[in-house]
Each structure stands twice: as C-alpha cells, then as structure tokens.
C-alpha positions, 0 to 999 in steps of 0.5 A: 733378714741378714741378706742386706747386711751381707751384701753390703759387707761383700760389696765393701770388701770387694771395692777396697782392692779395686780402689787401691789398684786405681790409686796406684796407677802412675799419673801420666803428665802431658809432654811439654810442647817444644818449639824450635823457634823463638815464640815471642818473635815468630809463629809457625802457622802450620803448627798452630792451625793444621786446617790452613792449607800450605802450598809454599811455592818456594819450597818446590820448583813450582814458582816463577824462577823454577827453582827450589828456594826453601829447604823445606816448607814452613810458614813463619809470620810475626805473632801479630800477623799470624793471629790475624791470619787465624782470624781470617781462617775462622771467618772463612770456615763459617762459610765452608771456605779455607785459606791456602798460603803460598808464601810467608816470611822469606829470609833475607838470604833467600831474597838474595838468591831470588835477586841473583836469579831475577835482578829486576825490581819490577818482580823482586824487591832488592835484598838491601831494601827488603820486602815485607816478606823479609820482615815476616809481615806479609802473606801470599794467599788465596781461598779454597772451597770445601773440596780444596779447590782454589776460587778462580782469581783470574790468574795463577799466583805470581802472574806478572801482568795486568790481569793480576792487578786489583784494578784490572776490569776485564775479569768475569763477575765471578772472578771479581766477586772472589777477589773482593771476598779475599780483599774485603776479608784481609782489609777488615783485619788491617792487612793491606793489598798492593796494586799489582798482586791480588794474592799479597797482603801485609801488616803495616801497623808495626815496623819489623826489622829485616830478618836473616833467620832461616828455619830448621827442617825437622824431618831432614 
C-alpha cells in the first residue's frame, strides 16, 4: 500500500536535478544576418533565393566579348524588381520549372568597358546614356526544366541577329511556345520585353538613377 507514494517520491526526487540541468543550459541566440550592401536600395537575388540558377555570363569569358567583365558573379536588382523575379520563380516552380539568370545589374564602369570593346550602339548601350541594366531594373534570363536543361528558345543568349527577335516567325512551334511562356510570365509581372532580345526584360514603372556601385566579392 506504500508502493505508489514511494514511486511518486522517487520520481520527483529524480526529476529535480534534470530540470535544473536543462534550465542551466546557455541560450544560443541566432546570429544576425550581415549584408554587405544597402538593402533599401538593392537585393542580391542569389542570397535571397538559392533555387534560382545563376549563370552570370559577364563573370566568365562565355560572353560576346569573350572577356571576363565582373570580378565575381552576383545578381543585384532593385528590391521591387527582385520581388517580381521571386514571384516568377514561384510560379515556374509550380510547373516543375525554374529561372536561370544571365545578367542583372551592370555597374556603369562595366558598361564603359563593354563600350570600349564594342563601341556600337546596336549591341551595347553607350555608357553616357545608360541602360536599364545600369539602373538595376533589367534582367536577362531564361527558363530551365527540372533537370536544369534550358528550354529551347531558338538562339543562345546574346545572339545578335533576327532569330533572337520576338517577331521572328520561322521558329518551330515548340520554340515559339517556350518563348511565349517566358514572355507571358514576365509581362504578367510588369516586366517589359524589347523587340530584339527574347531574354531581356525590364521594370519601367519607376525611374532609377544610373549606378556606379561595384559589388564586393566575399570569397576573394
């Protein structure tokens, strides 16, 4: 008849040290995220959403000038533009598709280097005029499937010819459908195309200043 009280006493006796031990553990607060840029002015897409594939061509020699222009590949956009790209990614993911980005914000000093290499306004915007890329309001991109393979858009990125134009009518139905998928998605988010480049879209609802800011390379 005294077994139950004994067990209860033993249980309580054994519990007290354990409870004290748990209470004595130090509380580890999460480390604050430290940004190396002004988050009110810019968003680093690669930091915010790692599911978006970055293939930033000007951080390599795989571009039309065959020269590395960026010290490292980071995709900066104005926050309003970045938010639209994140929305586009979410919509594509629902279809087992994703975005691949080729170019984002392009600092004015890089535009000057491009102009020095190719001083032709048909291919490079004069730096004194400035492009939407120089303002952080333009994005060059495509769509990839669940295996990371680019959808066939008829031409490579930065192809300078009529086959890259939205109005080119000689592509296959599949290529036309792929381009329409990208164009319809971008336009639904107020990102506007230009006639000659299927990959280029820009945000025109707000005017941004040309920027000379060059991003840091954390791993260098």
